[in-house]
N, C-alpha and C positions, 0 to 999 in steps of 0.2 A: 597977059605981067605972069614975070617969075616974081616964086615969092620962096625967100632966104628963112628960114631955117636958126633965128639967135642956139647958141652955143653957149649951153650955162655953162660956167664957170666950177674947172674939177675942184672936186672934193677934197684936201687935206688929208685924212686919214688913207687917202685913197693913192693919194703919191706916196705914201709915206711908204707903204708894204712895195706897189711897185721901184721902189730906187731900195729898196734888201735884196726885193727880189736880184734885184737887177746886181748889185752885188753882191749876192750868190753862186751869181751865173756868170759876174767877168768880173772875180776878184782883183782888187786893186794890183798894181809892179809892186808897190811895196811888200802888201804880207805876201807877195812868189818869192820872194827873194827869199826872204825869213825860208820858209817852208825850207827851200833849197839848200839855203845856208844850216840847217840845223841837219838833212840827212846826209850836207859834207860831211860835220863835223862827226853823225855819228860810224860813219865810214874811218874817216881817223882811226878812233877808238876804235874799233876792231880791228882795224889792224895793229895797232902802239901794241894791241893784248893777246896780241895771237902769233907777232909775228917771231917767235921763238919759237915755235911751235907748241901744240900740245903737251902739256907737265906727264911726267911717268906717273903710270897706276905704281901708288904702294906696293911691293913685294910683303907674300903674306910669313908670317913668324913658322917659325918652323914648330913643330905638331910637340908635346910636353906627353911623352910615353912609358906609364911606368915596367920596365922588365923585372924576370925572371928566371933563373934555371928551370928545369923541371925539378917537381918531386920525385925522386927517387926512394922505391917503397916495396917493404915486398905484403903483397898480398896474395889471397885465397882465392882461384878462382869459382863460380859453381854453373851448371849448365841447370836451365826451367823444365820441368813438366808440369802435363795438366794432368791429376787426375780427380777417383772420389776416395774415401772410408768406407771400409767397410768392416761386417761385423768380424774379430776375426775366428770365432765359432758360432756360428745358427744351427737349430735347430724344431722341426716342429713336435708341437708335442702330443698322440695320438695314444689312447686308451689303448691294452691290451687284456682287457678283460670286456667283456661286451655286459651292459647296464644304463641301467638310468641312474642320471649324475641327482646325486640328495645332495649336494653343496659345492661351491665354488670358496676360498678357500686365502685369495691375494686378489687388489687392487686393478686395474687396465693401468697399465702404462709405469707399475713401479722395478724396481734392484729388488731382486729374486737371488737368494743363494742357493748352493748347488742340497738336492737333499731337501725344497723348504717342498710342506703339501702346496699342491695346488685345485687336483679338486677329487673330489669322494664320488664311487660308483658306488649303487647299493651291492654293501657286501652277503647279506643273507642269503640268496645261493649258495656264494661260494663257501660258507661259515658250514652251510647245511651239508656241502659238499666233501668237505675236509671229514666233518664228525660222521658220516658212512666209507671215508677211505681208511679211520681211524677202526674203524668195527671190523671191516678190511682187513685190518694187521691183526687184530686184535686177535682174530676168527683162523690167521693162517697161521702166529704160533702157537695155539693153542694145538693144534693138527698138527705141528714142528714137535710138541714137547709128548702126543702121543704116539708119535714115529717114532720119538725116540725111544723111548718108553720100552717099546713094541723088541725097536733091534735088541735092546739091551738085552731082554729077560730069553730072547732064542739063542743071542749068545751065551747066554750059560749052558742051554739046554746039548749045545753044540757037542760037549762032551762027553756027556751020555746019549751019543748017537740018537738022541729027542726029536728033533729037528733034522730038514735035509738043506744041503746047500743052496738049495735055491732059492727056499721059503729065504734061508738070510738075505741073499743077493736079493729080493724082493722088498724087503722087510726098510736094505737099508738103502732102496733107488725109493723108499714114497719117502721117507729122510731126507735126500736129496729135494725132491718135489716135494716139502715141505717146506722145503731152502727156500728157493726157488720165491716160491708163494707168499712168502712172506718180505720176502727185497723186493716184488712185487707189490707188497701194498703199504712198504713202504717209502714207494718211489713214489707210488699213485697219493699221498700223505702229503710228501715233500709240492708235490705240484700241485695238489690242492692248496695248501700252505703259502705256497705262491702267490697263486687266485686270486689269497683271499688280499694279500698286500698288497696284487693292486690295482686293488678296489679304491688305493690312493695312490694318485695320481700325483707323482714329486717333482719337481726342476729335476732333471740330467745335467743340468750346469750354470754357473751364479749367471746372470748378468739382467741384464732391463728387457719387460717382460711384453706381449705384443697384448690387444685387447681378447678381448675370452669370444670364439668362435660360436658358445654349447653355451647354453642357459639350465640351469634348476633344472629337474625335472622330465630333460629331452633324455630319449636313449638315445646311447650310442656304440658302437659297430669296433670290433676289436680287430687289427690286420693289420700287416706293413705296410699294402700301401692303398687299400681299400679300407683302412680303418676314417673313421670322425677327427676329422682335424678340430683340436681341441685350441689351440693357440699354438704361438711363434716365443721363444727367447731368439736373444744375440746376446754375445758374449763380445762386453765392451771393452776389457780392459786386460789387456791392451788390444787393442782396437788398430787397421792396418788399412792402410792407404797404397794404393792400384796403380798403376799407371804404365805408359805405352814409349817406351822410350825408341827413337830414328836409328837406324843402323847403323849412323854417320856418329852420332856422339855412344853408341855401345859401345865403336870400334873407339872412340878418342876415350874409355871410361877403360875398356881393357892393356891397350896400351900405358894408357896411365896405371895400372895398376891397380886399378880401383878394387875391392875384395866387397863380404858380405859383415855389416856390419858399417859402413862407410857412413860419415856421416846424411843426413837429410833433414832440411827442415821446410817450415809448411806454412803459408801464408789461407786466411780464410777470405772471404767474398768479399766483405767491409774492413781487413786489416789493410793497415798499409805497411808491417812489421812483418817477417817472419818466426815469430814467438810457438811456434808450436816443434821441437826438437825430438828426431826419429834417429833410429837403424835400416839402411838397406837390409831385407831381415829374406828376400828369393829373388832369381833370375831366373827367368827359364829356360830350357835348353835346347829352344831353337829360335829363331827367325819366324814372322809367319812371312811368309815369298809372296802372301796378297798386297803386303797391305807395307813389306818390310820392315815391322815394328817388332819390336820386344817387348814379351811383359813382360815388371817388374812389382814389386812390392815393396816397402817400409812397412818396419813396426815401431805404436806412438804407446807409450802409458797411459794409461786416460784416467788414474783414482776416480776423477769427477764427474764421470760421465758423461761430459758439454761433449764428445770428436760423438758425432754420429753415423754410423751407417748411410748410405749416401751422398754427405753432404762432399761438395764441389770445394778444392783447395787448388794454390800455384804451386810447386813442390819444386825446390830448387837442391841437389848434389851435387858436393862439392870428392871427390877424387883424392883427397887430405896432402896433396901438395904446392906448396906455396913456390912461386915463382916475383922476379925482381922486377921493379914496371917504372916506367914514368910516366905520370902524373901533371897535370894540366889544369887549370880552372876549366867546368863546361864552357863557360862565356865567353871561352878566349877562343874557341874555337870555331871557325866560321864556315857557309858554303860559301865553296864558289863554281855553280853550275852544280855539273856533276861528282866533284869533290872537297873532302873536307881538307883544311889551309887552317895554316895557325903560322901568325907574322911575331917576325923574329925581326932582330937590328943586330948588324956587324957592327966590327969594333971601330968603323971608321962614322957610323949611326946612321947607314943606310937599312931603308926596309925592309926584307922580302915577305913574301909567301910559301913555305912550304908546305907542301901535301903528305897530310897523315893517312895513316889507318889505328882505328880506331876501338878502343876496346870496352869495356861496362862505366856503369859513374859507379864511385865509389864516393861517398862522400864528400859531394859538390865538386867534386873531380871527376879530371874522366879519363883513361887511362888510354895512355900513345899504344900502339905496339909496333911499327914503324916511322920514320919521318925523322921523328928528332934524336939530334944528342944531348946529354946529360949537360955538352959545355953551351949552351946555344941559349941564347936570352929571349926567352917569350917575352909577348909584351899582352900582361894579363893586364891592364889600364889605359884607358881610355885608344883600344883596337879598333874604335867607331873611326877614331884620326888618323890612323898607315895608312899608309898609302904605300904599294909597292917601288924601286928605285926613287926612295925622295928624302931627305935628313929628317934626323927631327933631334931633338932634346931627348935624352931620356936620364928616369929616374928612377934609385935601386928599390925592389920590393922587396918581397918570397908570398913563397906557396904555404902556403899551412890545409890540412884536413878539418875540415868545421863540416861537424855533421848536426845533419839538417831534416827536422822533422815531416818529412811526408805526409799533404793529405792523405787522408781515410779514402777509402776511394768506398764512398759510400752508395750501398746501394739498398738502404731498408729504402723499407715503404713508406710514403709516406700515410699518416694517419685521415680518414674519408672526414671524417668528422670529432668533434669537441661537443666538449658542455665542461659548463664552470664549476672546479671543482666546491664540492660543501663540509 
């Protein structure tokens, strides 16, 4: 017997889901046509917009450049050197007599004048020697007086033939010997007097003295080479600046007829300007064949003793001649690989790049040694927009020298500590 299982009635919610799924997988014909129509409209609209081709890009406007003729001015050219200051005179103070130091009459590092007492050496032994020399001179003077008296007495007896001629000659020789002995005694007095004078060691020149090398109470010995070194003195007004110049710079100065007395200027390592003015004082008589340089020296007035021997400085030397030069703003000079160029604008407004040979910088302007003419119109503003071969709109400008204060090359040591002021 076959048993049939009854089929339950379909759930309405399930039927709705089945219907939506069927609609999604098999859209109706009307909706399909709507999608096709929208696509056709989109294609037709794109064709309508693009039927005349892509719109032309707008042409870039010509750049506006400020141009000016190069500035023509008389300039003085300087050559750079490096060197150090040194004392115009320097002495080592050594005693000229031996003895014990009894007093010191200066403060370490002070400015001393010529002839100022510096040290005192015990003078008592030398005063005693001077007194002894004076006593010897008195004895010699007495012997001379006696010899002269005997010679005069014998001379009166010659007429009566009471004295022989040989006796007269002997007495005359004795007078001469007494004269010589007196002269020697006087010389010993002068020498002993000098020794007494040398017991006060005085400054042989004016300048700044160093610290003392010996204290009071110590024994010192005299001598040119082996004498005790007491201190040193450097003459600092005027002060010298020694430097080395290359053969090329030496030839340049010689051809420019630079002579002794040429102007030199020096700036110190913490200065930005050449504030110290001097004169060329000495040039050596030959070049060093090993280095190809020549030694030279300049002299500077130093009344305040600020410049100190051993101090480093940058020096520039002028031959005194002036030259006419063309100048442009330093910022207008551009770099094109390995060459320097400036942009110029022709009469037709075309921008061109001109290679130039540069000189030194003067008050923000760069000297152009070659590559420009006074009639060129140099781009001085807007050069970043200049393109060689393109047209440009020009605006007239003017080049002027504007001295600018350079930042000081500060190499001063930074303080390691600080405390609140009280």
